[in-house]
Backbone as CSV, one residue per row, in Angstrom:
resi,resn,N_x,N_y,N_z,CA_x,CA_y,CA_z,C_x,C_y,C_z
1,MET,-1.772,2.111,-10.550,-0.736,1.590,-9.495,0.344,1.421,-9.734
2,ILE,0.872,1.650,-8.407,3.179,2.080,-8.418,3.369,0.844,-7.724
3,ALA,4.654,0.165,-8.199,5.570,0.008,-7.350,6.774,-0.492,-7.124
4,LYS,7.229,-0.786,-6.445,8.543,-1.077,-6.054,8.407,-2.524,-6.121
5,ILE,9.536,-2.823,-6.995,10.029,-4.193,-7.452,10.896,-4.530,-6.557
6,VAL,11.112,-5.662,-6.127,12.672,-5.915,-5.229,12.448,-7.443,-6.061
7,ALA,13.370,-7.768,-7.069,13.274,-9.214,-8.008,14.917,-9.235,-8.220
8,ASN,15.233,-10.625,-8.580,16.396,-11.308,-9.062,17.620,-10.357,-8.664
9,ASP,18.003,-10.017,-7.344,18.813,-8.791,-6.831,18.976,-7.677,-7.030
10,ARG,18.059,-6.484,-8.224,17.519,-5.368,-7.474,16.824,-5.271,-7.906
11,GLU,16.504,-3.726,-7.947,14.939,-2.865,-7.197,15.104,-2.411,-8.117
12,TYR,13.487,-1.518,-8.429,13.445,-0.804,-9.418,11.959,-0.770,-9.394
13,TYR,10.833,0.509,-10.213,9.791,1.095,-9.715,9.609,0.998,-10.963
14,SER,7.795,0.620,-11.180,7.176,0.471,-12.283,5.368,0.795,-11.913
15,TYR,5.033,0.755,-13.307,3.517,1.171,-12.596,2.621,-0.299,-13.103
16,ILE,1.618,-1.008,-12.509,1.854,-1.909,-12.250,0.379,-2.844,-13.630
17,PHE,1.032,-2.674,-15.148,0.265,-2.743,-15.790,-1.121,-3.801,-16.448
18,ALA,-0.876,-5.038,-15.304,-1.653,-5.628,-14.895,-1.934,-6.629,-14.136
19,LYS,-2.721,-6.928,-13.000,-2.410,-7.702,-12.048,-4.018,-9.086,-11.897
20,PHE,-3.345,-10.290,-11.748,-4.167,-11.005,-11.565,-4.628,-12.236,-10.841
21,ASP,-5.567,-12.838,-10.334,-6.050,-14.102,-9.488,-5.425,-13.208,-8.106
22,PRO,-5.751,-12.177,-7.478,-5.768,-11.337,-6.106,-5.429,-13.003,-5.236
23,GLY,-4.631,-12.588,-3.733,-3.635,-13.389,-3.298,-2.589,-13.892,-2.726
24,PHE,-1.993,-15.207,-2.461,-1.382,-15.111,-2.164,0.017,-15.407,-3.985
25,TYR,-0.713,-16.512,-4.485,-0.815,-16.396,-5.605,-0.861,-15.328,-6.979
26,GLU,-1.436,-14.434,-6.022,-1.865,-12.445,-7.503,-0.072,-13.004,-8.633
27,THR,-0.378,-13.044,-9.603,0.790,-12.146,-10.509,0.826,-10.807,-11.302
28,VAL,1.438,-10.489,-11.559,1.405,-8.868,-12.038,2.565,-9.034,-12.950
29,ILE,1.977,-7.831,-14.307,2.982,-7.115,-15.635,3.506,-5.789,-15.077
30,VAL,5.056,-6.107,-15.164,5.467,-4.669,-14.707,6.940,-4.607,-15.509
31,PHE,6.848,-3.461,-16.016,7.886,-3.275,-17.197,9.133,-2.616,-16.501
32,ASP,10.312,-3.145,-16.389,11.948,-2.996,-15.931,11.971,-1.889,-17.403
33,ASP,12.847,-0.308,-17.230,13.632,0.102,-18.158,14.364,0.296,-18.414
34,GLU,15.323,-0.136,-17.514,16.732,-0.672,-17.831,16.869,-1.041,-18.563
35,ASN,16.401,-2.790,-18.437,16.245,-4.253,-19.395,15.390,-4.088,-20.332
36,GLU,14.491,-2.980,-20.370,13.653,-2.172,-21.542,13.071,-3.432,-21.925
37,LYS,12.190,-4.320,-20.906,11.314,-5.659,-20.982,10.139,-5.847,-19.735
38,PHE,8.850,-6.180,-20.527,7.843,-5.576,-19.959,8.451,-7.417,-18.091
39,GLU,7.775,-7.907,-17.676,7.883,-9.028,-16.586,6.671,-9.198,-16.429
40,PHE,6.469,-10.463,-15.975,5.904,-11.070,-15.953,6.098,-11.784,-14.539
41,LEU,5.294,-11.070,-13.534,5.968,-11.998,-11.415,5.007,-12.213,-10.818
42,ASN,5.261,-13.459,-9.779,4.554,-13.403,-8.865,4.926,-12.500,-7.702
43,VAL,3.812,-11.886,-7.372,4.144,-10.840,-6.540,4.565,-11.268,-4.892
44,TYR,3.972,-12.613,-4.598,4.913,-13.563,-3.365,5.443,-15.056,-3.979
45,ASP,7.013,-15.041,-3.221,7.878,-16.305,-3.699,6.605,-17.328,-1.836
46,VAL,6.610,-18.525,-2.250,5.635,-19.100,-1.506,6.711,-20.202,-0.887
47,LYS,7.286,-20.650,-1.573,7.457,-21.571,-0.747,9.688,-21.454,-0.329
48,PRO,10.769,-21.387,-0.001,9.292,-22.467,1.400,9.295,-21.912,2.229
49,SER,9.196,-20.471,2.392,8.256,-19.244,3.498,8.131,-17.917,2.004
50,LEU,6.434,-17.927,2.749,5.773,-16.214,2.181,7.121,-15.285,1.815
51,LYS,6.872,-14.601,1.374,8.013,-13.457,0.586,7.451,-12.592,-0.338
52,ARG,7.864,-12.081,-0.135,6.825,-10.421,-1.184,7.640,-9.821,-2.328
53,LYS,7.518,-9.582,-3.005,8.563,-9.185,-3.859,7.983,-7.973,-5.356
54,VAL,6.880,-7.366,-4.749,6.445,-7.029,-5.378,5.475,-5.803,-4.216
55,PHE,5.965,-4.691,-4.403,5.313,-3.387,-2.653,4.584,-2.455,-3.475
56,VAL,2.998,-2.474,-3.824,2.280,-0.681,-3.695,2.519,0.532,-3.107
57,ILE,3.039,1.173,-3.950,3.162,2.266,-3.030,2.774,3.147,-3.459
58,ASP,1.080,2.995,-4.312,0.366,4.289,-4.953,-1.161,3.340,-5.535
59,ALA,-1.777,3.176,-4.218,-2.851,1.641,-4.911,-3.973,2.962,-6.276
60,ASP,-3.525,4.357,-6.293,-4.612,4.206,-7.577,-5.030,3.631,-8.919
61,VAL,-5.828,3.492,-9.584,-6.094,2.862,-10.368,-7.058,3.189,-11.421
62,ASP,-7.035,4.927,-11.374,-7.582,5.329,-12.108,-6.958,4.971,-13.961
63,GLY,-7.834,4.833,-15.064,-7.356,4.792,-16.225,-7.768,3.556,-16.166
64,MET,-7.895,2.228,-15.230,-7.376,0.975,-15.294,-8.324,0.375,-15.698
65,VAL,-8.868,-0.287,-16.092,-10.392,-1.630,-16.470,-9.597,-3.131,-15.124
66,GLU,-11.567,-3.290,-15.876,-11.205,-4.854,-14.735,-11.915,-6.263,-15.279
67,LYS,-11.864,-7.164,-15.472,-12.291,-8.171,-15.978,-12.213,-9.601,-15.235
68,GLU,-13.694,-10.151,-15.282,-13.549,-11.436,-13.812,-13.143,-12.151,-14.787
69,ALA,-12.240,-12.447,-16.044,-11.259,-14.093,-16.415,-11.175,-13.442,-17.588
70,ILE,-9.771,-14.126,-17.719,-9.034,-14.068,-18.743,-8.643,-14.793,-19.197
71,LYS,-8.683,-15.925,-21.104,-8.613,-17.847,-20.443,-7.528,-17.554,-21.811
72,LEU,-6.149,-17.705,-21.198,-4.890,-17.676,-22.124,-5.350,-18.408,-23.140
73,SER,-5.151,-19.728,-23.044,-5.172,-21.589,-23.526,-6.334,-21.664,-23.312
74,TRP,-6.866,-23.376,-23.231,-7.297,-24.597,-23.086,-6.566,-24.680,-21.668
75,VAL,-5.268,-24.583,-21.423,-4.323,-24.655,-19.944,-4.642,-23.735,-19.022
76,LYS,-4.528,-22.384,-19.148,-4.376,-21.855,-18.473,-5.296,-20.373,-18.420
77,SER,-5.832,-19.872,-17.556,-6.182,-18.855,-17.377,-6.512,-17.846,-16.358
78,PHE,-7.099,-16.680,-16.090,-6.937,-15.804,-14.290,-8.077,-15.519,-14.123
79,LYS,-8.185,-15.296,-12.952,-9.352,-14.877,-12.437,-8.702,-13.136,-12.138
80,ASN,-10.646,-12.470,-11.864,-10.268,-11.054,-11.487,-9.134,-10.357,-11.573
81,CYS,-9.224,-10.238,-13.017,-8.133,-9.338,-14.391,-7.997,-7.650,-13.714
82,PHE,-7.518,-7.389,-13.286,-7.297,-5.523,-13.408,-5.944,-4.950,-14.358
83,GLY,-5.713,-4.264,-15.268,-5.043,-4.094,-15.604,-5.365,-2.141,-16.665
84,PHE,-4.361,-1.873,-17.697,-5.042,-1.219,-19.049,-5.122,-2.042,-19.487
85,GLY,-7.012,-1.670,-20.340,-7.428,-1.835,-20.930,-6.659,-2.797,-22.367
86,TRP,-5.005,-1.460,-23.255,-4.743,-2.737,-23.726,-4.109,-2.943,-23.998
87,ILE,-3.954,-3.462,-22.515,-2.800,-4.918,-21.507,-4.304,-6.318,-21.663
88,LEU,-5.379,-6.155,-21.433,-6.393,-7.262,-21.075,-6.561,-7.263,-21.837
89,ASP,-7.104,-6.432,-23.265,-8.082,-6.763,-24.299,-6.614,-7.631,-25.046
90,ASN,-5.386,-7.880,-24.826,-4.598,-8.271,-25.934,-3.708,-9.567,-25.532
91,ILE,-5.135,-10.298,-25.828,-4.367,-11.920,-25.253,-3.159,-12.125,-25.984
92,ASP,-2.230,-12.532,-27.005,-1.412,-12.497,-27.383,-0.646,-11.867,-27.065
93,LEU,-1.160,-10.183,-26.404,0.453,-9.859,-25.808,0.875,-10.415,-24.489
94,ILE,-0.378,-10.490,-23.925,-0.581,-11.490,-22.151,0.335,-12.471,-22.341
95,THR,0.228,-13.416,-23.226,0.825,-14.888,-23.236,1.845,-14.361,-23.878
96,ARG,3.078,-13.713,-24.765,4.365,-12.860,-25.012,4.832,-12.707,-23.595
97,ILE,4.160,-11.886,-23.000,4.746,-11.364,-22.151,4.956,-12.729,-21.149
98,LYS,4.443,-13.354,-20.658,4.839,-14.137,-19.815,5.600,-15.360,-20.275
99,GLU,5.209,-15.635,-21.463,6.138,-16.552,-21.810,7.713,-16.196,-22.743
100,GLY,7.725,-14.534,-21.987,8.821,-14.877,-22.206,9.976,-14.408,-23.300
101,LYS,8.340,-14.365,-24.094,8.450,-13.919,-26.035,8.721,-12.135,-26.305
102,THR,9.273,-12.126,-27.549,9.611,-11.119,-27.912,8.567,-10.130,-28.002
103,ILE,8.298,-8.724,-27.888,7.476,-7.970,-27.846,7.452,-6.775,-28.450
104,ASP,6.181,-6.822,-29.809,6.142,-5.408,-30.711,6.696,-3.931,-29.841
105,SER,7.816,-3.277,-30.501,8.227,-1.982,-29.839,7.249,-1.028,-29.256
106,LYS,5.911,-0.920,-30.503,4.939,0.184,-29.815,4.406,-0.250,-28.525
107,PHE,4.608,-1.013,-27.899,4.038,-1.616,-26.751,5.376,-1.308,-25.532
108,ILE,6.192,-1.629,-25.801,7.682,-1.681,-25.907,7.578,-0.082,-25.121
109,GLY,7.224,0.767,-26.288,7.685,2.525,-26.884,6.658,2.968,-25.548
110,LEU,5.037,1.864,-25.850,3.808,2.816,-24.284,4.230,2.477,-22.626
111,ALA,5.496,1.744,-22.708,4.958,1.009,-21.851,6.041,1.715,-20.457
112,LYS,8.018,2.376,-21.774,8.105,3.081,-21.287,8.078,5.051,-21.460
113,LYS,7.015,4.849,-22.208,6.284,6.614,-21.622,5.441,6.354,-20.529
114,ILE,4.188,5.183,-20.252,3.620,5.533,-19.094,4.673,5.800,-18.055
115,ASN,5.691,4.713,-17.799,7.398,4.844,-16.963,7.549,6.118,-16.058
116,ASN,7.672,6.645,-18.206,7.820,8.098,-17.894,7.349,8.384,-16.783
117,ARG,5.927,8.506,-16.747,5.430,9.545,-15.466,5.492,8.908,-13.875
118,LEU,6.521,7.991,-13.677,6.750,8.204,-12.099,7.520,9.357,-11.574
119,ASN,7.261,9.511,-10.623,8.027,10.599,-10.060,8.542,10.398,-8.623
120,ILE,9.054,9.531,-7.839,9.127,8.885,-7.069,10.172,9.775,-6.121
121,SER,10.200,9.731,-4.511,10.419,10.419,-4.220,10.476,9.321,-2.604
122,GLU,12.169,9.762,-2.126,12.376,8.235,-0.692,11.464,8.745,0.890
123,TRP,10.777,9.556,0.168,9.792,9.879,1.140,8.791,10.074,0.906
124,ASN,7.483,9.746,1.775,5.792,9.944,0.808,4.687,10.557,2.043
125,TYR,4.386,11.635,1.501,3.986,12.400,2.856,2.476,11.873,2.440
126,VAL,1.519,12.223,4.250,-0.112,11.635,4.014,-0.575,12.596,4.331
127,LYS,-1.139,13.367,3.005,-2.428,14.072,2.956,-3.087,14.717,2.784
128,ASN,-3.724,13.088,3.060,-4.791,13.068,2.466,-5.784,11.592,2.905
129,GLU,-7.341,11.016,2.404,-6.858,9.447,3.035,-6.429,8.869,1.239
130,LYS,-6.507,9.453,0.782,-5.922,8.617,-0.746,-4.225,7.963,-0.256
131,ASP,-3.889,8.769,0.442,-1.774,8.821,0.629,-2.491,8.098,1.852
132,ALA,-2.933,7.688,3.005,-3.569,6.862,3.963,-3.242,5.662,3.696
133,GLN,-4.299,5.552,2.719,-4.531,4.082,2.049,-3.551,3.728,1.189
134,ASP,-2.268,4.516,0.643,-1.276,3.982,-0.043,0.112,3.650,0.918
135,LEU,-0.116,3.773,2.238,0.892,3.919,3.144,0.408,2.655,3.869
136,LEU,-0.572,2.336,4.300,-2.113,1.499,4.702,-1.508,-0.108,3.871
137,HIS,-1.545,0.286,2.486,-1.469,-0.825,1.253,-0.118,-1.503,1.331
138,ALA,0.654,-0.428,1.031,2.161,-0.784,1.357,3.044,-1.779,2.633
139,ALA,2.397,-0.990,3.977,2.878,-1.859,5.113,1.592,-2.473,5.555
140,TRP,1.324,-3.878,4.836,0.226,-4.664,4.905,-0.652,-3.868,5.883
141,GLY,-1.577,-2.876,6.037,-2.488,-2.752,7.739,-0.927,-2.565,8.692
142,PHE,0.048,-2.751,8.736,1.162,-2.919,9.720,0.669,-4.716,10.531
143,HIS,-0.279,-4.871,9.336,-0.720,-6.203,10.504,0.829,-7.368,10.622
144,ASP,0.962,-8.012,11.894,2.578,-8.413,12.471,3.679,-7.291,12.533
145,ALA,3.788,-6.700,12.536,4.882,-5.344,12.216,5.048,-5.098,13.773
146,VAL,6.335,-4.966,14.077,6.971,-4.491,15.746,7.306,-3.642,15.715
147,LEU,6.862,-2.793,16.468,7.534,-0.870,16.431,8.504,-1.221,17.238
148,ASP,9.707,-1.196,16.453,11.299,-1.434,16.685,11.503,-0.747,17.644
149,ASN,11.567,1.128,16.884,12.244,2.348,17.752,11.721,3.263,17.392
150,ILE,11.461,4.242,18.187,11.453,4.905,18.421,12.617,6.416,18.384
151,SER,12.355,6.799,18.074,13.646,8.700,18.679,13.033,9.494,18.130
152,TYR,13.308,10.827,19.640,12.453,12.216,19.111,13.602,13.110,19.664
153,LYS,13.337,14.111,18.927,13.791,15.248,19.648,12.549,16.566,20.150
154,LEU,13.293,16.161,21.334,12.438,17.058,22.503,11.899,18.551,22.935
155,LYS,12.608,18.933,22.265,12.608,21.017,22.581,11.757,21.224,21.324
156,GLU,11.311,22.771,20.448,10.243,22.542,19.577,10.639,24.184,19.502
157,THR,10.356,24.750,18.613,10.046,26.343,18.511,9.322,25.844,16.693
158,PHE,9.230,27.145,15.860,8.217,27.493,15.350,9.715,26.904,13.971
159,ASP,10.869,27.438,14.010,11.354,27.588,12.883,11.855,25.542,13.096
160,ASP,11.610,25.031,14.334,12.986,23.922,14.332,11.653,22.708,15.303
161,PRO,10.273,22.657,14.669,9.451,22.024,15.588,9.780,20.859,15.762
162,SER,9.053,20.028,16.554,9.553,18.977,17.089,9.535,17.496,16.213
163,VAL,10.088,16.053,16.005,10.676,15.268,15.195,9.989,13.819,15.746
164,VAL,9.190,13.142,15.574,9.556,11.664,15.994,9.429,10.812,14.683
165,GLN,10.508,10.017,14.619,10.931,8.928,13.911,10.114,7.192,14.404
166,VAL,8.971,6.670,14.447,9.068,5.724,14.316,9.327,4.223,13.215
167,LEU,10.419,3.742,13.736,10.440,2.454,12.674,9.681,1.260,13.293
168,PHE,8.712,0.566,12.343,8.346,-0.195,12.338,9.193,-1.673,11.411
169,THR,9.343,-2.582,12.262,9.868,-4.362,11.595,8.948,-5.266,10.809
170,GLY,9.005,-5.924,10.428,8.109,-7.554,10.058,6.986,-7.129,9.295
171,CYS,7.315,-5.777,7.693,5.655,-5.093,7.362,6.156,-6.543,6.109
172,TRP,5.853,-8.319,6.818,6.095,-8.549,5.229,6.826,-8.069,4.996
173,GLU,8.508,-8.479,5.106,9.420,-7.947,3.557,9.807,-6.499,3.674
174,CYS,9.508,-5.703,4.987,9.655,-4.570,4.519,9.322,-3.590,5.868
175,ASP,10.782,-2.843,5.934,10.734,-1.880,7.725,9.626,-0.755,6.197
176,ILE,8.577,0.092,7.718,8.543,1.432,7.392,8.665,2.021,8.201
177,LEU,9.144,3.422,8.356,9.915,4.787,9.358,8.802,5.365,8.963
178,LEU,8.308,5.836,9.931,7.105,7.067,10.242,7.867,8.536,10.845
179,GLU,7.537,9.484,9.843,7.650,10.467,10.239,7.000,11.400,10.734
180,PHE,6.747,11.555,12.213,5.840,12.686,12.470,6.218,14.107,12.480
181,LYS,5.637,15.275,12.494,6.355,16.647,12.331,5.046,17.696,13.372
182,ARG,5.784,18.500,14.576,5.000,19.292,14.742,3.751,19.713,15.960
183,ASP,3.795,19.642,16.653,3.630,18.825,17.885,2.806,17.786,18.178
184,VAL,3.212,17.368,17.677,3.677,15.602,18.782,3.028,14.529,19.581
185,LEU,2.468,13.984,20.124,1.636,13.781,21.539,2.169,11.429,21.160
186,ILE,3.006,11.048,21.527,3.501,10.268,21.684,2.664,9.420,22.719
187,HIS,1.200,7.850,22.003,0.970,7.521,23.782,1.520,5.978,23.733
188,PHE,1.796,5.334,24.887,1.499,3.559,24.816,2.251,3.369,26.071
189,ASN,1.712,2.410,26.763,2.514,1.915,28.078,3.797,0.903,27.711
190,VAL,5.067,1.698,28.295,5.911,0.975,28.498,5.646,-0.802,28.426
191,ASP,4.970,-0.534,29.790,4.861,-1.997,30.709,4.789,-2.986,29.163
192,ASP,3.904,-2.643,27.900,3.009,-3.734,27.633,3.730,-3.289,26.321
193,MET,4.823,-2.642,25.868,5.757,-2.661,25.133,6.497,-3.550,24.350
194,ASN,6.710,-4.998,24.878,7.720,-6.229,24.985,6.610,-7.309,23.901
195,SER,5.582,-7.379,24.117,4.442,-8.067,24.289,3.794,-7.616,23.364
196,HIS,3.908,-6.008,22.753,2.611,-5.593,22.327,2.033,-6.642,20.528
197,GLU,1.514,-7.418,19.925,0.834,-7.665,18.820,0.343,-5.543,17.897
198,ILE,0.407,-6.471,16.969,0.158,-5.486,15.517,-0.871,-6.238,14.814
199,PHE,-2.298,-5.906,15.291,-2.852,-6.402,14.329,-4.153,-5.821,12.292
200,ASP,-3.836,-4.682,13.608,-4.499,-4.156,12.101,-3.109,-2.895,13.154
201,SER,-4.136,-1.346,11.716,-3.955,0.273,12.509,-5.232,1.031,10.958
202,THR,-4.808,1.834,11.728,-5.769,3.278,10.966,-5.366,4.237,10.816
203,ILE,-5.288,5.184,10.513,-4.905,6.478,9.663,-6.025,7.272,10.044
204,LEU,-6.151,8.735,10.577,-7.594,9.339,11.146,-6.224,10.632,10.942
205,PHE,-7.511,12.090,10.687,-7.810,13.366,10.284,-7.909,13.800,11.572
206,ASP,-8.398,14.835,12.524,-9.193,15.585,12.945,-8.791,16.496,13.311
207,ASP,-9.431,17.423,13.084,-9.162,18.988,14.052,-7.612,19.767,13.475
208,GLY,-7.231,19.218,12.353,-6.085,19.835,11.170,-4.140,18.834,11.971
209,TYR,-4.860,17.342,12.637,-4.214,16.309,13.219,-3.977,15.574,11.392
210,ILE,-3.129,14.580,12.144,-3.154,13.274,11.644,-2.059,12.338,12.625
211,TYR,-3.240,10.799,13.124,-3.341,10.123,14.034,-2.615,8.441,13.060
212,TRP,-1.997,7.975,13.788,-1.678,6.877,13.307,-1.763,6.175,14.489
213,VAL,-3.188,5.443,14.338,-4.175,4.334,15.990,-3.172,2.587,15.806
214,ASP,-3.029,1.558,16.406,-2.878,0.424,16.278,-3.828,-0.200,16.630
215,ASP,-5.266,0.344,15.611,-6.138,-0.852,15.664,-7.351,-0.179,14.856
216,ASN,-8.327,-0.937,14.142,-9.052,-0.996,13.366,-10.657,0.236,13.700
217,ILE,-10.438,1.271,13.783,-11.555,2.263,14.353,-11.904,3.361,12.830
218,GLU,-13.103,3.951,13.812,-13.861,4.851,12.732,-12.943,6.465,12.943
219,ASN,-13.411,6.961,14.131,-12.903,8.059,14.573,-11.969,8.082,15.626
220,VAL,-11.591,9.253,16.024,-10.450,8.972,17.372,-11.381,9.661,18.439
221,LYS,-12.900,9.420,18.425,-13.195,9.372,20.038,-13.198,8.017,20.280
222,GLU,-12.996,7.114,19.174,-12.851,5.395,20.146,-11.445,5.603,19.654
223,ILE,-10.591,6.223,19.900,-8.990,5.479,21.004,-8.829,5.067,22.404
224,GLN,-8.895,4.218,22.701,-8.676,4.087,24.164,-7.514,3.864,25.451
225,ASP,-7.520,3.893,26.040,-6.251,4.197,26.453,-5.231,2.961,26.716
226,ASP,-5.780,1.785,26.561,-4.846,0.709,26.169,-3.834,0.634,24.490
227,TYR,-4.846,1.456,24.138,-4.234,1.506,21.819,-2.517,2.263,22.176
228,ILE,-1.872,1.734,21.294,-0.528,3.277,20.588,-1.112,4.002,19.982
229,TYR,-0.905,4.912,20.192,-1.151,5.807,18.839,-0.282,7.401,18.833
230,PHE,0.171,7.893,17.754,0.437,8.774,17.992,0.107,10.074,16.739
231,ARG,0.498,11.082,16.877,-0.275,12.599,16.852,0.334,13.216,16.197
232,ALA,0.165,14.184,15.060,1.634,15.140,14.867,0.220,16.122,13.841
233,ARG,0.949,17.250,13.412,0.310,18.289,12.873,1.443,17.404,11.131
234,SER,2.196,16.661,10.804,2.106,16.337,9.705,2.929,14.707,9.446
235,LEU,2.461,14.355,8.376,3.143,12.480,8.555,3.580,12.553,7.043
236,ARG,5.387,11.350,6.913,5.785,11.230,6.077,6.463,9.807,6.276
237,TRP,6.382,9.197,5.007,6.929,7.828,5.659,7.611,6.828,4.454
238,LYS,8.585,6.769,4.770,9.711,5.137,3.819,9.546,4.575,4.129
239,MET,9.701,3.356,2.709,10.014,1.778,3.020,11.238,1.597,3.100
240,ILE,11.965,0.194,3.830,12.906,0.234,3.503,12.905,-1.505,2.817
241,THR,13.064,-2.098,2.183,13.564,-3.531,1.355,14.957,-3.900,1.487
242,LYS,14.681,-5.290,1.264,16.370,-6.056,1.104,16.580,-6.706,0.030
243,LYS,17.526,-6.205,-1.025,18.007,-6.595,-2.305,17.828,-8.617,-1.718
């Protein structure tokens, strides 16, 4: 799992080395390469209002293990734990990270080596089901998002294909910009746009096209006339966060 971290007035990217207690009180262990330190972070600030600080952009869990519970001390334990085995199997390491104590250099070196695999791009392409799920994960399924702006180019040639950019705001402390390219179809009712609420969304692949639909459906045959949806030959997206 890879996340964008927006905390302490700065932004950085890290693998999620472990995560605990999923939900609004979820916590994660990440690694700040610039300061060469592990950080134990709350995914959300819950007071005075809910604010997301850790944005998962790649939900791949390859190489990770799961534990039902981990007990750090007689007063502190975590449930539904997930992460790299060398973290979850080392109670002393988790405790030291949580308490901000000095960490053995071998673990610092291991975290740096893992984070060196990061290959972060401003734009993320949606080419398969995993890519689609990463986008939906990052945008929280576009739940409560607002379709803020649509910009497009009308003329299309083989060398200069049509491009439509769709900006969604209010995606739980971030905005998501979708860019559809080549043979683009836009479908919505202008009269309903100001009052339309997005509760869920789906990304579908069909006959060489990729669809974004503002509802939870299983195939393109379920798309209804009152849905907002976009269709194109390719799709990429980027996340816009504020420090």
